[in-house]
N, C-alpha and C positions, 0 to 999 in steps of 0.2 A: 626523557627517562623518568619514572614516578621515583619520588622520595621514599626511602626504605621507613618503614615505620615500626614502633615498638609493636604495635597490634600486629601487624604483618608477620613480624618474627615468632611472637607467642602464638598465632594461629598456625604457623609451619610447625612449629616445634609439637604441637597439640595432634598435628595429623599423624606424628611419630607413636602416638600412646598406644602401648599393646605390642610393638616391636619386641620380639623376644632379644633377651640380652645374649650377645655374640660378640666375643672379644675380638677387637681390629675389625668389626664389619661396621658397614653405614649404607645399608639398603633397607629402605622404609617397608615396613611389613614382613621381612626375612629376618634381619638382624643389626644390631648396635650397641656399641659399649656408648660410656657418657661421652668419649670422643666423638664417637661415630654420628651420635645424635648432633652435635655443634657443626660437623663436618656436613651432614645432611640439610640443616638448617641454612647454612653459608649457601649449599648449591641451591636450594628451594629458592632463597630469597635474591643472592648475590649473583652466583653464575659458579664457573668452574672453579676448584679449590685453587688456592694459590700455591702451594706446594705438594710433593709427593708425599705420603704417608709413610713413614719411616718404620722399620721394624720395631715392635716391642714386646716384652713380655708381661705377665700379668703383675710381676714383682718389680718392675723396672724402676721404679720411683725408690724401692727401698735400696736396690743394687747400686743405683747410679748416683745418689746421694745428691744430684742437681736439678735444679729447677726447669728441667726441660718442657714441661708442659706450661707452664708461666713464659719462660722466654718464647716459647712457638707462641703463643698466644698474643705476646706482646709486638711481634714480627708484622701481625696481621688484623688485629685489635686494637682499639684505643684504650689504653690503660685509664682506669676511673678509680676514685676513693672508693672503697666497697661497700660505705655508709651512703652514698650515693647512687648504688646502684639500683636498678628498676626494672620494671616488665622488660623483657626481650633481651636483656643484658646477660652477660658469659660470667657465672662466678667459680672458682676454683676453691677447693677443700683441702687441707692438709688433715688426714687421721691422726696422726701425732706431731707434736711441735716440733721435734727435733727431725721430722722427714720432709722431702719436698711435697708440693701439692700434687696429688693425683686422681682427683674427681673432680670431674666439670657438670654443671647444671645451665639451664637456661631459666632466670625468673619469668615466672606467670604471674606475679602481681606482688603486692608487698609483704606477702607471708607464704607464697606458694614457690614452686620451682617443677621444673621436668627436667630428670635425668634417668639415667639407666645404670644398673649395678648389678654384678655378678647374682644369679638367680631370681633376678627380677627384672621384668619387661620395661620398657620405657613407661614412664608412670609420672604423673603429677601429684605432687606430695607437699605436705605443710614444711615450710622452713623453720623446723623447730628449734628450741633453743641448743639442742646438740649439735645441730649443722651451723648455727649461726656462731658459736664457738670456735669451729673449726674453719670457717670462711678466712682465706687467705688473701685472694685476689680478686678483682672484678674488671671487667673489661665490657667494652661497647663495639658493637659492630661498625663498620665504616660508616658512614653517611646518616647514621642516627642521632637527630639532636638531642639534647637534655630534656630529661624529662618536664 
């Protein structure tokens, strides 16, 4: 079995660019939300998803007030210090300090990320100071070594 590399993860994520935003979807070229992108990259690089997707509404983080996304990521990805995150790592953001993290992206480089959000197709954007201030968690896909 070939080792999983950061380059392979970023390359797979980039194949999703242009996929329209669709809540709860994870089908390259058809539709994906931010979690769907991470799920799709998992399937493309690792294999079948480790657990079924539970139902979730667009406002699930505000309604639940639990770190559901972070807890799920911790079950399947390796938690790392956000300051140590690099290309191919998954980062989670919280839009308000008092709310749970509810947005995911895959880092594409030291200042770039690939993600999807409502109204925007999967895209590669700059990890601006606005995003950096909201970064709450970082995770590494299993089997990927440190940078």
